C-alpha positions as CSV (number, residue, x, y, z in Angstrom):
1,M,-11.7,-17.0,7.7
2,A,-12.7,-17.8,11.2
3,S,-12.3,-14.4,13.2
4,P,-12.1,-14.0,17.3
5,A,-15.4,-12.4,18.4
6,P,-15.6,-9.2,20.1
7,L,-15.9,-8.1,23.7
8,S,-19.1,-8.4,25.0
9,P,-20.9,-4.9,25.7
10,S,-23.2,-5.9,28.2
11,L,-21.6,-4.8,31.0
12,P,-23.0,-2.7,33.6
13,V,-22.7,1.1,33.3
14,L,-20.8,3.8,35.2
15,N,-22.8,6.5,36.0
16,S,-19.7,7.6,38.9
17,V,-16.6,7.3,40.7
18,S,-16.0,7.8,43.9
19,S,-13.3,10.2,42.7
20,A,-13.1,13.6,42.1
21,S,-14.8,14.2,38.5
22,T,-13.7,16.9,35.8
23,T,-14.4,17.7,32.0
24,L,-11.4,17.7,29.9
25,T,-10.9,19.6,26.2
26,V,-9.4,17.5,23.8
27,S,-7.8,19.3,20.1
28,I,-7.6,17.0,17.5
29,G,-4.9,16.7,15.1
30,N,-1.6,17.0,15.4
31,S,-0.1,20.0,17.8
32,A,2.5,22.2,17.6
33,S,6.4,20.7,17.7
34,Y,8.3,20.9,21.4
35,T,12.5,20.6,20.8
36,V,14.0,19.1,23.7
37,D,17.6,18.7,24.0
38,A,18.2,14.8,23.9
39,G,22.1,15.3,25.0
40,A,25.7,15.3,22.9
41,S,25.5,11.7,21.8
42,A,22.1,11.9,20.3
43,Q,19.5,14.6,17.8
44,T,17.7,17.1,19.6
45,L,14.2,15.8,20.3
46,V,11.6,17.2,18.3
47,I,8.1,15.9,19.4
48,S,4.9,16.2,18.0
49,N,1.4,14.0,18.1
50,A,1.7,10.3,17.3
51,S,-0.7,8.4,15.4
52,A,-2.0,4.9,14.5
53,S,-4.8,4.6,11.3
54,G,-6.3,2.0,9.3
55,D,-4.0,-1.0,8.7
56,P,-2.4,0.3,10.6
57,H,-0.6,3.3,9.5
58,M,2.1,4.8,12.1
59,V,3.0,8.1,12.5
60,G,5.8,8.3,15.2
61,F,6.3,11.0,17.7
62,Q,8.9,12.5,15.9
63,G,7.6,12.3,12.4
64,Q,8.8,8.5,11.8
65,R,6.2,6.8,9.0
66,Y,5.8,2.9,8.9
67,D,3.9,0.6,8.9
68,Y,3.1,-2.6,10.6
69,I,1.2,-5.3,8.9
70,G,0.4,-7.7,11.5
71,K,-2.3,-11.0,11.8
72,A,-6.0,-11.6,12.4
73,G,-6.5,-11.9,15.5
74,Q,-3.4,-10.7,17.0
75,V,-2.7,-8.8,20.3
76,V,0.0,-5.8,19.6
77,N,1.5,-3.5,22.1
78,M,1.4,-0.3,20.6
79,L,3.2,1.5,23.9
80,S,4.7,-0.1,27.2
81,D,6.0,2.2,29.9
82,D,6.3,1.1,33.8
83,L,3.4,3.4,34.4
84,L,1.1,2.3,31.0
85,Q,0.2,-0.4,28.9
86,V,-1.6,0.5,25.6
87,N,-2.3,-2.8,23.5
88,T,-4.4,-3.4,20.6
89,R,-6.3,-6.5,18.8
90,L,-5.8,-6.6,15.2
91,D,-8.4,-7.9,13.1
92,L,-10.0,-8.2,9.5
93,Q,-13.5,-6.2,8.6
94,K,-15.9,-8.4,7.6
95,I,-17.8,-8.1,4.0
96,G,-19.6,-11.7,3.6
97,V,-20.6,-14.5,5.4
98,N,-16.9,-16.4,4.8
99,S,-14.7,-13.5,3.4
100,F,-13.1,-10.2,4.6
101,L,-11.4,-7.3,3.4
102,P,-7.6,-7.7,3.4
103,G,-5.5,-5.9,5.7
104,P,-5.8,-6.2,9.5
105,V,-7.5,-3.0,11.5
106,M,-7.1,-1.9,15.2
107,M,-10.7,-3.5,16.4
108,E,-10.1,-3.2,20.1
109,M,-7.8,-1.4,23.0
110,A,-6.8,-1.8,26.2
111,F,-4.9,0.8,28.2
112,M,-4.0,-0.7,31.8
113,T,-2.7,1.7,34.5
114,R,-1.6,0.4,37.9
115,H,-4.9,0.3,38.8
116,H,-7.2,0.4,36.4
117,T,-7.9,-1.1,32.9
118,V,-10.3,0.9,30.5
119,I,-11.2,-1.1,27.2
120,V,-12.1,0.7,23.8
121,S,-14.1,-1.4,21.2
122,S,-15.2,-0.9,17.5
123,G,-18.1,-3.1,18.3
124,G,-18.7,-6.4,16.2
125,F,-19.7,-7.8,13.1
126,K,-23.1,-7.6,13.5
127,K,-25.5,-4.0,13.2
128,E,-26.4,-3.9,16.5
129,E,-22.8,-4.6,17.9
130,T,-22.0,-0.8,18.6
131,G,-18.9,0.6,20.1
132,F,-18.0,1.5,23.5
133,V,-15.3,2.2,26.1
134,S,-15.4,0.7,29.3
135,V,-13.2,1.2,32.5
136,D,-12.8,-2.0,35.0
137,G,-15.6,-3.8,32.9
138,V,-18.1,-0.9,33.5
139,I,-19.4,0.8,30.3
140,V,-18.2,4.1,30.4
141,P,-21.7,6.4,29.4
142,A,-21.3,9.3,26.8
143,G,-20.9,12.7,28.3
144,P,-18.5,14.2,31.2
145,A,-15.0,12.9,31.9
146,L,-14.1,10.8,34.4
147,F,-11.6,10.9,36.7
148,F,-9.5,8.5,38.7
149,A,-7.3,10.0,41.4
150,D,-5.1,7.3,42.0
151,D,-3.3,6.9,38.8
152,G,-4.6,10.2,37.6
153,L,-6.2,8.9,34.7
154,T,-9.1,10.3,32.8
155,V,-11.2,8.8,30.4
156,S,-14.3,10.1,28.7
157,F,-16.8,9.1,25.6
158,T,-18.4,11.2,23.1
159,V,-20.5,10.3,20.7
160,L,-20.6,11.7,17.0
161,S,-21.5,11.7,13.6
162,V,-19.2,13.0,11.0
163,N,-16.5,12.1,8.0
164,S,-13.2,11.6,9.3
165,R,-12.2,15.1,7.5
166,N,-13.9,17.6,9.3
167,L,-12.0,16.2,12.3
168,G,-8.4,16.8,10.3
169,L,-7.8,12.9,9.9
170,T,-6.8,11.2,7.0
171,G,-9.0,8.6,4.9
172,N,-13.1,9.3,4.4
173,D,-14.8,7.7,7.0
174,H,-17.4,8.0,9.0
175,I,-16.6,8.4,12.3
176,V,-19.4,7.3,15.3
177,G,-17.5,8.6,18.8
178,Q,-14.3,9.4,20.4
179,A,-13.0,7.6,23.3
180,L,-10.1,9.4,25.6
181,V,-7.6,8.5,27.9
182,R,-5.3,10.7,29.5
183,L,-2.7,9.9,32.1
184,E,-1.9,13.3,34.0
185,G,1.2,14.5,33.0
186,K,2.3,11.7,30.9
187,Y,0.0,10.6,28.2
188,E,-2.9,11.5,26.1
189,F,-5.2,9.3,23.5
190,T,-7.8,10.3,21.6
191,V,-9.3,7.0,20.0
192,F,-11.6,7.6,17.4
193,L,-14.3,4.9,16.1
194,V,-14.8,4.4,12.8
195,E,-18.1,3.1,11.3
196,N,-18.3,2.7,7.3
197,G,-21.3,0.7,5.3
198,K,-24.0,3.4,5.8
199,D,-25.5,5.6,3.7
200,S,-23.7,9.0,3.6
201,L,-26.5,11.0,3.6
202,H,-29.0,9.0,5.9
203,H,-26.6,7.0,8.3
204,S,-29.8,5.4,9.5
205,K,-29.9,3.6,5.9
206,W,-27.1,0.4,5.9
207,L,-25.5,0.2,2.0
208,T,-23.5,-2.9,3.5
209,N,-24.8,-6.5,4.8
210,F,-22.1,-5.9,7.6
211,P,-20.5,-2.5,9.5
212,R,-17.1,-1.9,8.8
213,R,-15.9,-1.0,12.1
214,F,-12.4,-0.5,13.3
215,L,-10.0,2.0,15.4
216,D,-8.0,5.1,14.7
217,F,-5.9,7.2,17.2
218,N,-3.8,10.2,17.9
219,A,-1.3,10.5,20.8
220,A,0.2,12.8,22.5
221,L,3.8,12.8,24.9
222,L,2.8,14.9,27.4
223,D,6.2,14.4,29.5
224,F,9.6,14.3,27.1
225,D,11.1,12.2,29.7
226,R,9.4,9.5,29.0
227,R,11.0,6.2,26.8
228,P,8.2,4.3,26.3
229,H,8.8,1.1,24.0
230,G,6.4,-0.6,21.8
231,V,5.6,-0.1,18.0
232,L,4.5,3.8,18.9
233,G,6.0,4.2,22.2
234,Q,10.1,3.3,20.8
235,T,9.6,6.8,18.4
236,A,10.0,9.2,21.4
237,A,12.8,7.8,22.1
238,P,16.1,10.3,21.1
239,L,17.7,9.3,18.0
240,P,21.4,8.5,17.3
241,K,22.9,11.8,15.4
242,D,24.2,9.6,12.5
243,R,20.3,8.4,12.3
244,S,17.9,10.0,10.2
245,V,13.3,9.8,10.9
246,E,13.6,8.9,6.9
247,S,15.9,6.0,8.1
248,W,14.2,4.9,11.1
249,T,13.0,1.6,11.7
250,I,11.2,-0.7,14.8
251,E,13.6,-2.6,17.0
252,G,13.5,-6.3,16.4
253,K,11.0,-8.5,14.5
254,D,7.0,-7.5,14.1
255,E,6.7,-10.8,15.7
256,D,8.2,-9.4,18.9
257,Y,5.5,-7.0,19.6
258,V,2.9,-9.7,20.0
259,L,1.2,-10.4,23.3
260,Q,1.6,-14.3,23.9
261,D,-1.6,-13.5,26.9
262,G,-4.4,-11.1,25.2
263,L,-5.6,-7.7,25.0
264,T,-4.6,-6.9,28.7
265,G,-1.2,-8.8,28.6
266,T,2.3,-7.9,29.2
267,Q,4.3,-10.9,27.7
268,F,6.1,-9.5,24.6
269,A,9.3,-9.1,24.1
270,F,10.1,-5.2,24.9
271,N,7.6,-4.8,28.1
272,K,8.6,-2.3,30.4
273,F,4.9,-2.2,32.2
274,H,4.5,-4.9,35.5
């Protein structure tokens, strides 16, 4: 089946911004849980890190475990808030000229704030089409974090070459990069760029004809009064007292979360970002 072309990485490189820049240390993996009083009509919130991995398997902010099975080429909303929109493009991993692995994975993510757009790309089907991070169409180089004071936005990119298990992640994948997207006092996302298909001992040697690239991410809710929506965002809402984490299901239908206007779009049933 045909697959959309990845976003082109042929962009200028962002070396500096006019706002003050800062370096941020990020802890990887699940953080300690935080307990929040949600009122008499709902259960007490126990908030921990959320995540999405693979095709994609979701863990919500309150420990909900579920899958979102989309279709190749779809753009799906992960989190929608009046301050932040997080969308992801799903696609299949290529294993032959006209053949793909079943189960769409996350290939690209877009983070939109009031004044900026961050793109994280896993790369393309060609070996030379490596992943990248950009802000407002400009490539972010690996190195110190960039801070955009108008939105309280921090963005950084780190080159890695490590097994996912060494980072406390699930699976047995080769992680080649890590992107940080942090909205000060509100949300923090750590996106992992996965690149499988190379010899585990000699990473310059390819064992497959096509790289198997995709994204995984962890998410932290820093403001427990936020009530986002989206496939992942809605898991931060207090649960009714008669409903358990185990019985939790997403609101509406899967297709309600499909964006009608692309990777940086807002047109879906539960949009909160304007």
